[in-house]
N, C-alpha and C positions, 0 to 999 in steps of 0.2 A: 189126749192122744198126741204123741210127739214122734215125728218122723225125722230121721237124720240121714242125710246122704253125704258121703265123704269120699274123697279120692286120696291116693297116697300123697305124702308130703313131697317137697321138692327133691329129696334124695332118691325117691322112687319113681320120678317122672320117666316114662319109657322113652327110649330113643325112637326117632321117627324114621330111621334108616332101614334098609333091608336086613334080614336075619344075619347075613355075614358081617354087616357093620355092627350090629348090636352085640354079636358074640365076643368080639375082641377088638379093642382099639389099636392093636398092634398089626392087624391084618389090613390089607389094602381094600378099598371099596371096589366091588366087582359089578359089572353090568347086571341089571336085574332080569334081563331076558325079554323085557318089553320091546316091541318093535320101535324103531326110530320113527318120529313123526314124519308123515309124508302127506302129499295132497296139494291142493291149490291155494294154500294159505299165503297171505301177504307177508312181506318183510316189515316188521313193526319195531319201532323204538320205544323203550320204556325209560322215561326220564324221571328220575326220582328226586324230588325236592326234599332235602335232608338225607342225602345218599350215603352219608358216613355213619348214620345212626344204627341202633341195634336192629330195628325192624327191617330197614333197608338192607343191611348186611346179611341178615338171615334170609331175606327174600332172594338176594343175589346169589348167596351160597346154594340155596335150594334150586334156583333156576339153572345154575351151572351144572349141578348134579342131575337135574332132569334132562338137560340137553345131552348129557353123556349116558343116560339110562343107568345112573348109579344108585338111584333110589326111587321107590314108588311114590306116586303123587298123593300121598295120604293127606287129607284135609283140603285138597283142591276140588272144589265143587264142580268145576268145568270138566272134570274127567268122568263124571257120572252121567247117566241118561237124564234128560234128553240132549245134553250138550255134546255127547260123543258123536252126534250126527250133524252138528252145526259147523258151518265154516268159520272156525275160530283161528286166530294166530296160533302157531304151534311153537313149542318150547325151542326147537332148533332154529327158528327164524325170528328170534327176539333178541334185540341188541340193547344193552343197558348203558345209560349215561346219567348225568344228574348235576344238581347244584348242592353245595353245602358251604356253610360259613366257617367250618373248621378244616384243618389240614391233616387230621388224623388219618393215616392210611387204612383202607378197608381191611387189609391183611391183619393189621394189629387189632382192629375191632373184632374180627373173626376169631383171632386167638383168644381174646377175652371171653367170647361166647363159648368157645370150646372149654375153657377153664371153668365156666359157670354151669356147664352141662347142657347148654342149649344146642350146640352143634357137635355132632359126633366127630371125634378126631380123624377117623378114617375118611369121612366125607371131606372134611377140611383139607386133609393132605391131598386127596385126589383132585379137588377143584382149585387148589391154591394157584396154579399157573394162570387160571382165568381171571384172577383178581387184577393182574397187571393190565389186561385189556380194558377192564371196567375203569380202573384208576385213570387211564389215559383219556377217558371220556368225561371226567368230572371237571366242573368249572366253579369258580367262586360264586357263592350265592349273594343275597342281599342282606346286609346287616345294618339297620338304621343307626346303630350306635357308633359306627365308624364311617359310614358312607353319607356324606353331608350334602351332596348335590341334589338336584330335583329328582323326585321319584320316577319321572319319565325316563331319565337316563338308565335307571335300574331295569325298568320294564323293557326298554329297547335293547339293552345289552343282553338280558336273559332270553328274550325272544330270538335275538340273533344267534345265541349259543344253540338254541333248539333247532333253528333253521339250518345252521351249519352242520349239526349232527345228522339231520335228515338228509342233507345233500351229500355229505361225505359217504354215507352208508347206502345211499340209494333207497331210502325207506319209503314204503308206501304211505305210512302214516305214523304219528307219534302220539303217545298218551303220557301226560305229566301227572304224577301221583305224589301228593303231599304226605310225607311221613315224617315231617320235622316236628320239633317240640311244640306242644300246645301253647297257644297265645291267649291273652286276655280277650274278652269280647270287643268287637268294634262298635262303638255307639253310632246310632243313625246320624247322618249329617246331610245337608243339601248337596255337598260335593259328591257323595256316593249314591245319590238318588237318581242321577242322570249322567249318561256317558259324556255328554258335552261339558257339563260342569266338572266332571272328574278329570277330563283331559286338561282343562284349564288349570285345575288345582295341581295336577301332576307336574306342570311346568314351573311351579312356584317352589323354590328351594326352601322357603320358610315353612312350608306345610308338609305334614306327614299324615296324609288322609288314609293311606292303606297300610294294613299290617303286612308283614312279609309273605304270609300265605296268600293274600289277595294280590300282591305284586306278582307272585308266581302264577296265580290263576290268569291274570290279565296277560302275562307274557305267553302263557300257553295258548290262549285264545288268539292273540295277535300273530302267533306263529302257525295258526291253523291246526292246533292240536287239541285233542280232548283233555279233560282234566278230571281228576278224582281227588277228593279230600278225605283221607283216611283218619283225619284228626278232627277234634271239635272246634278247631279254629274257624275264623270267618270264611276264608277261602273265597269261593265264588258266590257266597250268599249275600250279595249286595245287588240292588236293582241295576246299578250301572254295569256291573259285570255280567249279569244275566243278559243285558242288552248287547254287550260286547260278544257274548257267545252266539247270540242270534245273528249278529251282523257278520260274523266269521263262519257261520254254519257248522258249529262244532257241538258235540255233546259233553255233558259233565255229570258227575255223580258225587254223592256224599250224604251225610257227614258222620264221621267218627265210627270207625270199624267196630262191629259188634262181635266180641270174641269171648266174653266170660259171663260176668254177673248179669248184664242186661240181656244176653242171649238166653240165659236161664229164665229170666223174668218173662221174656216174650213167648216162651214155651209154656211156662207154668201158669201165668196169670189167666190165659184163656181157659184153662182147666177149671179154675174157680168160677169163672163167669158161666161156663157151659153147664156146670153142675149146680148153679144157683146158690153157691156158698158165698156168704157175705164177708169180704175181707175188711177187717177193722183197721189193721196197720201192717205195714211192710217195711221193716227197718233193715238197712244195709250198712255194712262196714267193709271198707277195702283197705288192705295193707299191701303196699308195694314199695319196691326200691328202685334202683337204676335211675337213668336219666329222666324217665317219665315221672317217677315218684318225686325226684328232686324238683322238677318243674312244677308239679301240682302241689308242692308244699307252699307255694305262693298263693295267697288267698284269692287274689284277683284272677290269676290263671285258672285256679281250681274251679272258679265259677263257670267257666266254659264247659268243663267236663261234667260238673254236677247238673247243669242245665240240659246238656245233651242226654244224660242218663235218666232224666226225670219224666220223659214223655210217655214211656211205655204203659205204666200202670193206669193213669186216668183214661188213656185211649182205649185200652183193652177192657178195663173193668167198668167203664161208663160212668165213673164218678171219681171225685177227688178222694184220695186215701191218705191218711197220715203216713208219711213215708220219709222219715229222716234218713239222710244218706251222708256218710262220712268217708273221707279219703285220708289215710294216714301214711306218712313217709317213714319207712323202716329200712334204712340203708343196707343192712346186711342181707336183706332178701334178694337184692340184685334184680335179675330179670324175672324172678319168681314172684307170683302174687297170690294172695289169699283173699277171698270174698266170703263174708258170712252174712246170711240173710235170716231174719226172724219174722215169720208171718203169723199174725194172729187173725183167726177167722171164726165165724159163727155158723153153726149148722142148725139142723132141725131142732125145734123146741128151744132155740136160743143157746144151745150148748157151745161153750167156748172151746176151741181147739188151737193147736199150734203146729206149724211146720218150721223146721230149721234146716238150713242148707250150708254146707261148706264147699267152696270151689277153690281148688288149688291148681294153678296152671302156670305155664311159662309164656309170658306175654308175647315175645317175639315169635315163638313157634306157633302160637295160635293165630297171630296176625299175618305172618308171611304168606301162607298159601292163599289167603283171601286177597292180598295185594296182587299176587300172581293171577288169580282169577279175574280181578278187575282189569289187569293189564291185557287180558284177552277180550273181555266183554265190552269194554268201552270202545276199543278200535272196531269191534264187530258192529256195534251200534253206529259208529261213524260211517263205516262202509255201507251200512244199510240206509244211510241218509238221515239218521236221527239228529235233531238239533235241539239244544237246551237240556234240561234235566232229564235223566233217564229214571223215571219213577219206579220202574220194575226192578231196579237194583236196590230197593229199600231193604231187601233180604240181608244185605251186608252191613247195614248201618244202624246205630243207635237212634240217630236223629235224621231220618231220611229227608232229602230235599223234595218239597212239593208233593209229599205223600203222607197220608194220615193212617195208613194201615201199619199196625205194629205187631199184630199177632203173627207168630213165626210161621205157622202152617199156611196162613193166607198169603204171606209174603212168598213162601216157597211155591205156592200155586201160581201166583202172578209171575214169578221169575220163570217157571217152567213153560207157561203159556207164551211168554214173550220169546223164550228161546226157540220154541217151535215155529215162531213167525219169522225167524232169521233164515237166510239162505242156507241150504244144505251143502254138505261137502260133495265134491264131484265123485262120481263112481260109487 
């Protein structure tokens, strides 16, 4: 028995805008008729680490459109029950800033996303004036290849940028979200095992103990901000940084946003386990282009991603399974990606069967609404007094911090129960 599930190829990927946007790119985007956000929500800053990249630019474009009611929040989990009754930050009261090591204007990156079919032209044209406001809030990031001083200087400078952002806009709180390029893993070291040892190492210009994602995480914590790692990079996953989060009383979440192949695995693997079908092997091949594909063409960097994707099957199936996984860079695919999975399993009487899956998606369009969800949920956790890793946000990640639950239905239940524990909206 062979089962094949397939979605249309890149040329047929539907636009996510409202019907008037989909109908013609020559027409202006119109309000969707949804009421503007109201209520007792806080004013929240969304500080994007890697703010000029494709995922960040798609998220910024979407947020600007949501603020003006130009598009429905398709893909935004926090717009469905039970979150609709939770006191979350609202789109109209979210301010965007960020760090990046490149100087490419967001407007130009958005134009490229329009050309590749990720952003509808009518939406781009309608929100384009807002890019200037965001651009004014972007600051240089930390690039160890060109910045030779002690890493402490980078942490202090980036933390000061976030604190200045909060003060100038009168923000109630800020969440820092890492959407920069994936980094190689950080090997364990005595310097990152303890905060005092890390502080000493950060003052030594000859040492580079933190990857840029971890510099960003520490800057977030020292500015009193929550942190989200939407990448498989190390980020806050160091003992010294966990200690820093506790000392500053802030929450964090990660790692590696779950948007495609791993999302499917977290849904389908429990089916095999529940029906007592024996999975013999689960092979996966990923084809992707764009900046993410180019980054993952490096073997050392790809190891971070492969490690992040590998935890679902043994956790859900309860045993190790032969599961070779490959990532191949195909430049012409751009932001479109294809994942192919081949599952070999055994049923009653030892009969061998096969399931094959093809997933074709647009990476930034899948990731951006989840980034916006996390930009609401982590500040809500912060406001509720949560400190340290928010385990209930495992729903969003391939490799959730401090959480062993990988089955998607169970993650959904944990998330919903947690949401119901948060303060309700007034009225």
